[in-house]
N, C-alpha and C positions, 0 to 999 in steps of 0.2 A: 332907870326900872330896876328895883333890886328887891332881894327876898332871899330867905336864908335856906340850905339845904343841905341833908347831910345823908352819908352812906356809908358801909359797913366797906372799911378799907381790909388792905390784906393784914395788914399789924393788930387787925380789930379794932382799931379807930375810926373816926369820921372822916367823911369828906368833906371838907369844909368849901364854901364858895356863896357868891349871888349870882340870881338870874339876873344876867347883866343884857343891858340895852345892845351891846354889842352880839351877845349869840342870839338875841330873839329876832333882829334885822338879818343876819347872815343866813340861819334858818329859813326866813320868810322871803329871800332872795332865793335860796336853794328851792323851796317849794313850790316857786313859778313853774317849775321845770312840769308840776302838774296841766300845768293849762295846755301845753302841747296834747296832751294825752286828752283832756277835757275837749278843747275845742274840736278834734279832728271825731272824737265819739259823737259829737252834736251834731257837726258838720254834716256829717253823709246822708245820716234819714232825714232829713232837709232836704238835702241836693238832689236824693234819690227820688224824690216825691214830686222835685219840679217838672212841669211838661218840656220846657224847651230840654232841659238836663237827657230826659229819657229820650224825645225824639232824634235827637242827635246821634248818642249812645246806644240807647234799647227801644228804640221803634217798635220793636213786638211787644214789649210790656207797656209801652206809652197805647198801644193799639188794640189790645187788652183792655184794659183798665176802663178806655171811655165806649169800650162794648157792655163791662158788664154794668158800668151806671145803669144804663136803661133794666137793669138784671140778670142773674145767674148767680153763681159761686163764689159769694163775696171772701171765702177764706184765698181764694186761690189767684186773685187778679195780680197780684204782684211776683206770684211764683215764677222765678228765674235764674237760674245757674252764675250766669254773667253779671247778672244785678248785683247777687250777693257775694261774689269773687271782688268787686269792685268797694264795699264795705271788709271783706273776710282778710284780703290778701295783704294787708297793714301788719295783720297782727300774726302773719305765719313768717312777715320780715321779723317781727320784734323776738319772736319766738328765738329765731337763730340767733340775730346779733345780740341777745342777752349772754350768750358764751363770750362772745367776743368782747362783749363788755366786760363780765367777770377778767381776761385776761388784763384787758386796760385799769379795771378801775383796783386790781391789786398792785399793779406793777408802776403805774404811773399818780397815782391818786383817785379820789372821788372826783374832784373839780375838772379835771380832764375828759373823763367819760362823759358829764355833762355839756363841756364844750363843744366835743366831737359830737353828740347828740342834737345838740342844737344847730349846729353846721349844715350836717345832711337832713334833719327836718326840714332847714329852712329852704335847700335844692329843690326839695321833693313839692314842696307847697307852688313855689315857682311853678316847677313843670307842669302842676294838676293845673294852675290856674290858665296855663298857655296850652293846653291839650287840643290836639287836632282828632286827634282818632282813640282808639280804647286802650291800645299797647302803651303810646306815652301817659293815659290815664294808670293806668294800672301799675307803670313804672313809677311814676310818681308816689303810689300810695306806698311799693315794696320802698322807695327812699324814705317815707315818713316813719315806715316801721322801723326801720334800721334806728333812726333817729329817736324812737319812743324805747325801740330795746335797749337804748345805751342810757335814757333818762330814767325810768324807772329800775335798772339796774342800780342807779350811783346815789338817787335823790332819797330812796327810804333810807339806805345803810348811812350817805351822808349826816339826815337829821338825828338817826338815833346813837351817831358817835357824838356829834357837837350838843345836844339839848343834857340838860340835868336830869337827875332819874325823877324828881318832882314832877318836870314839865314836858317829860319826855314822849308821854301820849299825846298830849295837848301840840305841842311844836310838829309830830309827825304825823298827826292829821291835818296840819296845814297843806301838806302835800296833796288828800284827799281833797282840802277846800279850795285847794286851784282846781283839781279836775272838774270838781261840781259845777266851779265860776267860768271855766272853759267851757262847759256844754250847754249854761244858761248863757255865753255872750254868742256860740254859736245858734243857739236857738233865735235870739234875738236878730242876728245876724242873716239868718234865713227866713225870717219872716218881713224884714223889709228888702231882700234881693230879689225876693218873690213876687212882688211888685214891680220889679223893672221890666222894661220892654223886653226888655233884650242882654244876654252873657250876665244875668242876675246867678247863674251858678260859678261863674266865672269869678266874681267878686268873693263870694263866697268861700272858696276855695283856697282863692292866693289869700285872702286874711289869715291863713295859717301860719303866713311866714312874719305875723305881727308878736305872738307866742315864740316863736324861735328866736328872734331877735331879743326879746326881754330873758331871754334865757341864757343866750351864747353872749351876749353883755354881762350879765350877771355872774355867769361863772366866772369870768377874767378877774374879776375884783373879788372873789370869795375866798376865803383862805382854806387851806387842806385841813382836816382833821387833824388832833394830835394822834389817833390811832394808827391813821396813815404815814403820817410824818413817822412815828415811831419804826411800821413796818419797815421803812424804806429808808432805816439807818440815820434818822436826823434826831438824834433825842434833845438836843437842846434847842433846837427850833421848836420842837415837837411839847417841850415846858413851859418854854415864852407863850405858845400859843394858849396852851391849859390857863396859866394864868392869868390869860384877857379875858379867856370865854369865861371863867370861873369869877373874875372879877377880885382874885385875892393870890398874893405871894406864896401861900402854905396849899400847896397841891399836891404835898408828898406823898399821902397814903393813895389818892389817885392814878398818879402819875407810877407808884410803884406798880399799882395793880395793871394798868398797862402796860408797863414793860415787861411786866412776867407775863401776861397774855400773848403777848407780841412773840417774848422768848417760845413759850409754847407753841404756836402757833409755826415758827419757822422751823421746828423739828418736825412739823409732818411734810414730807416730800409729796404728797401727793392729795390734795384735799379733796378729789372727789372719789379718790376710793377711802378717804378716811370717812367721808361723810356717811360711808355704807356701815362702819362698823357699830356694833351692839349698840355704845354707850353713846352714840350720837340718834338712835332711833327717833327718840321723841322731837328730835329739832328736825330731822328729814320728814317725817309724818307730818307734823305743822308745815314743816314747807310744800309740800304736796297736797296733803287734804286742803288747807284754809284756802289759797288760790282755787282749787277745783271746785269746793262748795260754792265760794262765790260769785263763781259764772255761771253753774248750775242753781241759781237764785233765779234766774231768769231776767235779771235787772237790764242784760243788755238788748233783750226784747223790746224793752222800753226806751231806752235809751238808743240804739243805733236805729230803731223804725218807728219811734212815737208818731210823725206827721202819716209814716205808710200806714201802722197799727190803728189811729183815729179814722183814715181813711178808708181804711176798710169795714173800721167800726161807724160808719155811713156820714163821718163829719164834713164840709165842703174844706176844699183847699186851705182859703186862709183860717178859717176854725181851726183845721188840725195843727197847722203849724203855731197857732197861737196856744192851743193847747200843750204841745210840746215846752213852749216857755214857761206856761203855768207847773208844768211838771219839774221843768229845769230849777225854777226859783224854791218851790219847796225842796229840792235839790240843797238847795245852796245852804237854805235856813236851817234845814235839820243838820247839815254836815258842821256849821256853827255851834249848832246845840252839843255835837260830840266834841266838838273843843272842850267845851268847859266842863264838860262830866265826865270825860274819857279817866282824868286823874282822880276823879272825887268818888266814884262809884265803881272804877275799875271796869276791866275787859267784859269778865265773864257777864256781869249785871248788864250791858251793852248789846251785848252777842245774844245772850237768852232772851231778852224783851222784846230785840229785832226781830229776830229770828219767829218767835211767836206770831207778832201783830203781822209780820209779811206769810206768813202761813194761810191766817185767818182771808188776809183779803184776796191770796191767790186765788183760795177755794172760791170766795163770793163772785170773784169775777169771770172764775170759768163756767160757775151757775147761771151767770148771768146772760153771760154770751151764749151757754147752750139752751135757755129757754125765746132767747130771742131768733137768733140761725140754724139751733137743729144739728143734723147732721148735714143736711142739702146748700147750707151756707145759703138757705133764701130767706129775708128777712130784712126788717128795717128797726132801727132803735127807736124808739121813741125818746121826746128830750129829758123826760125825766129819767127815763131807765140811763140814757147818756149822760147826765150829768150824775149819777148815781156811781156807775159807771170808772169816769173821768176821778169822782172824791175817792173812792177806793183805790185807783191806783195811783193818786195823790200821796196816801196813808202808806202805801204800799214801797213808794218810792222814800217818802221821811224815814220809814223802819230802815229801809236799807241803807238812807246816807246815815243814820243816827250810827249804825252798828258796823253792818257786814262791809260798808264802803271803805269809809278808813280802817276799821281792824284788820280788814284782809292784807292790808299793806304794814301798817304797823306790827301786828305779832308777830307775823316772821322776821322781821327785820330786829324786832329785839331779844328773842330767844336765841341769835344764832352765834356760837362760841364764833373769837374771832377768827381761830386758823380753819374753819368752815366757812365765814362767813359771807364772803364772795363767791365762792361755789354753790352754797345753799341760799343768796339771795338771786341768783342765775335761775337755780332750778323753781324757787317762786317766781318770777317773771317768766320764763319759759311755759312751767304748768298754767299760769294765767292768761298767757298769751293762744297758748295752744286751744286752752279751752273756747277763749274769746274768738278764736279764728273757726271753733268749729259751730258756736251759738249764731256766729254769723252769717257763715256759708248754709248752713241748713234751716234757719227759724222761716224763711220763709218756705219754704217744703215742707217742713213740720207744721205747721199753722193751713197747710193747702191740705195734708194726709193726715193728720192727727184732729184737725177741728180746736173746737174747746176742750178738748180732751189734755192739748197741750199745757196748758194753764195747772192741770192736777197732774200732769207729769212733773213740771218745776214744784209745785207743793209738795211732792213727795221730796224731792231732794232738800228742799226747807227743815222739812220734818227732820230728817236725816243728820243734817248739819246741826241741827240744835240739841240733837240727841248726843253729836259728839262732842261740842262745848262742854254739856253737862258735866259730860262722864270723864273726859282725856282734857280738859284743857286748864293746868291749874291759873292763877293768878297770878300776872306780871306789874302789877302797878307800884310804880314807888320802888321798886326793886333796880340798884342799880347795874349798868348793863354787864358790867363784867363779872357780878354774880348773880346772875339771873340763873346761871346753870344749878343751883340750890332747890328750886321749884321743882323738881321733875321728882326728886327724893318724896316728895310728899304726899305724892300721887297716886292711890291704888295699884294702877297698873304699871307705869313707868318706873316705879323704883326698883324692879328687877333689874331693869337695866344698867343704873347705874352704880358703879364699882363703891364701894363701902370707905375705900381707903384715898380717893380723891380729896385732895387740898381742894376749897372752895375756887378755885381758881384754874385748878388743871385744866376745865373743858371749857375754860374760855377766854 
């Protein structure tokens, strides 16, 4: 597989090279780290809807759900803080782990962080599958979170650094593609294990070990990125690796830019303090607001609790799990579409179109649920309205998977200069995990308290984030990662923070 690409070098020339099969395969292996994240997102919602699991660990929820089947407030049938803690505890652990991962990633390289993350996730999966009490279950979830914190910190950075400029978007979206495949696989597993007479939930949880093994074994054979090798003083090895992944011996311009960027980054003694400087204000804002808005779209309402949500809307056990499979399949197809469009139409186009479509769907879903359940939660969906609601949820999931899903990881990773890249990526992961934790911990309670208004609540954030992209995010399509700093000087707001005398590579 080969194709030419070019980018601006420090000397004003072009980067030479081909899109080699080696770099494609390397990035695909690294992106499987997303399987860990996706499988866990998908598996928790299905497991928490299984009667055997609820009866063993959350008997109060089980008995309340059965009682409400005869009538009552459907909004509150799954409201339980410990049940929500089962889902959300993982993301709190991932938040804390991402800071340790930042240190590991910078000191030992990106592949070591992936290896560590895979091993810890593997232990957590086994402990979850064997859990005999709630304490063991939560400890297993915390270990899974540590593994995800490491993987999500290292993989997007790895992909951005290995990919050639013209394919950086597509290859980075492979991480999100792996996430969506993990969700779909988890939904299919849940649909099958729910039919087991006994211990179906254990099978669902322990199978999380499979993606962990894939990433751990893959990380052993992955090469380190040229950026990381240069950063750790291995310049000759870095140049050899750059020649291999670009498919040409003429990499002098790109290599020089990487060395300059590394030298600049080494002058920064405190990346955490440095990232607070005014000239990094645009990157810091993106590192914080993009993952914040990504979680406040309400997508995890669907991804975490799809079977629970569909049961709340009146679907039966099997139908709710199958509907979750359908939304998972839509998620995969739409993410695949993003891979083929992100480098053609650009990040802003996908962000704006996806956000607009999500806004319409959120409002429509909220209005339908309001018309059926009202304030008291007493009502029943007709088959026709149920199908319309599922269709709107599928369109909403497709819009997210085409835009805010993959771009929420891609854009922060590609706009961060090298000297603050590990710190900035840790901030991105931490913000993402913190608000994932908040939504996971509070959603069922919010649904009980806010009722149909919860969907309008998320719609307001979708509107705000779409305006943010329109006014404050420049286009990064096709710009070499070490030259991406110049985009901020063209933005009406951010240009005030950009020093006029900076070399194009000074901040990268």
